[in-house]
N, C-alpha and C positions, 0 to 999 in steps of 0.2 A: 504494500500500500504506500509506503514511503517513496518507492521508486516511481510509482504512477504520479504522485503529487509533485515530485521534482520535475518529471518530464512535462507535465501540464504547465508548470510555472516558468519554464524556460522560453525565452524569446528566440524565434528563428533568425537566421542570418538576414533574411529579407526584412523582417520586422525591425531589426536593429539598424539596417541600412537606410530606411526611409528618412528622407530629409534632404537638406542642402548642406554640402560639405565644401570646405575651401582649404587650400594649402598651396605651397610653392613646390612645384616639381623640379627636382635636380636632374640634369641630364649629364651622364658620364660616358665618355668614349675611351676605350682602352685604359680605364682606370683613372682618367683625369676629368674633372668637372669642366664641361665646355659651355654650359648654358643653364638657365632656369626659366621657368614660366609659371605665372599664377594660374591656378586651375580651380574650376568650380565643377562639382559633381552632384548631380541630382538623381535621387531615387524616389519614385512616387508610385502609388497604386494606380491602376487603370480601371476602367469599367469591366474589364475581362478578368475573370478569376485566374489567379496564378500567373499574371502578366504584370510587369512593372516597367515604368519609364526608367531608362538606364542611360543618362545623358551626361556627357563630359564636354566642358567648354574650356578650351585653352585660351586664356585671356591675354594674348599677346597683341600688342599694338600693331606690329609689323605683319605677323602671320597668325591671325585668329583662326581657330579650328573649332567646329562644332561636330560632335559625334552623338547623334540623337538616335539611340538604339532602344531595343526592348529586351528585357530579361524574361525568359519564359521557363516555367517549370516543365521539364520533359518527363521525368520519372521520379515520383516522390520517394519510393522505398530506397533508391540508390542515390538520392540527392543530386540527380542529374538535371542540369539546367542548360539552356542555350542562350547566348547573346545573339539576338537577331539584328543584323546590320542592314537588313533590307536586301532587295535584289537576289533573294535566295542564298545569301551568305550568312551562315550561322556558325558560331563557335561553340563547341562543347565545353561545358564547365561542370565541375563537381565540387560540392561543398563538403568539407570535412571540418566539423567543429565550427570555429569562428573564422574560417578561411575558405575562399573559393579559388580554384585553380583552373587555368585554361592553357593548353599548349597547342600550337598550330605552326604550319610552315607556309611561308609565302616568299616567292622570288629567291629561293635558295637560302632563306633565313629562317631559323627556328626561333620562335618567340614563345615565351612563357609569361603569362600575365597572372597576377594574383591580387586579391582583395582580402584584407585581413583586419579584424578588430583586435586592438590591444588596448585594454582599459577603455577610455572614452575617445580614442583615436581610430581613424579608419585609414588604412595604409593601402595604397595602390602602387604596384611595381610591375614593370615590364622589363624583361631581359631579352636581348637579341643575340643570337649566336650563329656562326657559320661552321659548317663541317670542316674539320682539319683534314686536308687531302693526304697528309702523311700519317694517317691513323694506323691502327693495328688491323690485321686482316679480319678479326672477328669482333672488334669493338670500335664503333665510331666515336670519335671525340669531337667536341665542339669548342671553338674559341669564342668566349663571351666578349662581344665588342661594344655593346651599348647597354646601359642600365638607366632606366628612368624610374624615379621613386618620389612619391609625395606622401607626407603624413598630413592627413586632413583633420580638421575640427568641424564639428557641426555648427552651422550658423543659423539654421532654422529647421 
């Protein structure tokens, strides 16, 4: 009975994420900080069950970017979600505890994105890696070339 009470009292990842979050993203290439950009991240319920607004705004004066996506629950028992970017482009995600993971490849780059709660902070991180052509015959290794990371605070 205590276990049931604890499970019911827990907030889900998406419940915790709802709101507007802000922070400054640091961009590192080959271990050196090369830039930073203010970022606003919005998560909101939609009229459709198990679908949330998943919007990122890069608040750069020179190069503003808006990524207005949807987060959809695909399979509840396995915590499988998808980030729907539109045009039939979806990224698989899995939530484990207070962290959501997504790994995908584009243009020869392997990217790993994660969203994580630590205390009252929401951390978004993206790493980009390329396959090392001089790898081992049975193990592919990757050179991490770019890391983007932001520690966000809820503003509303």
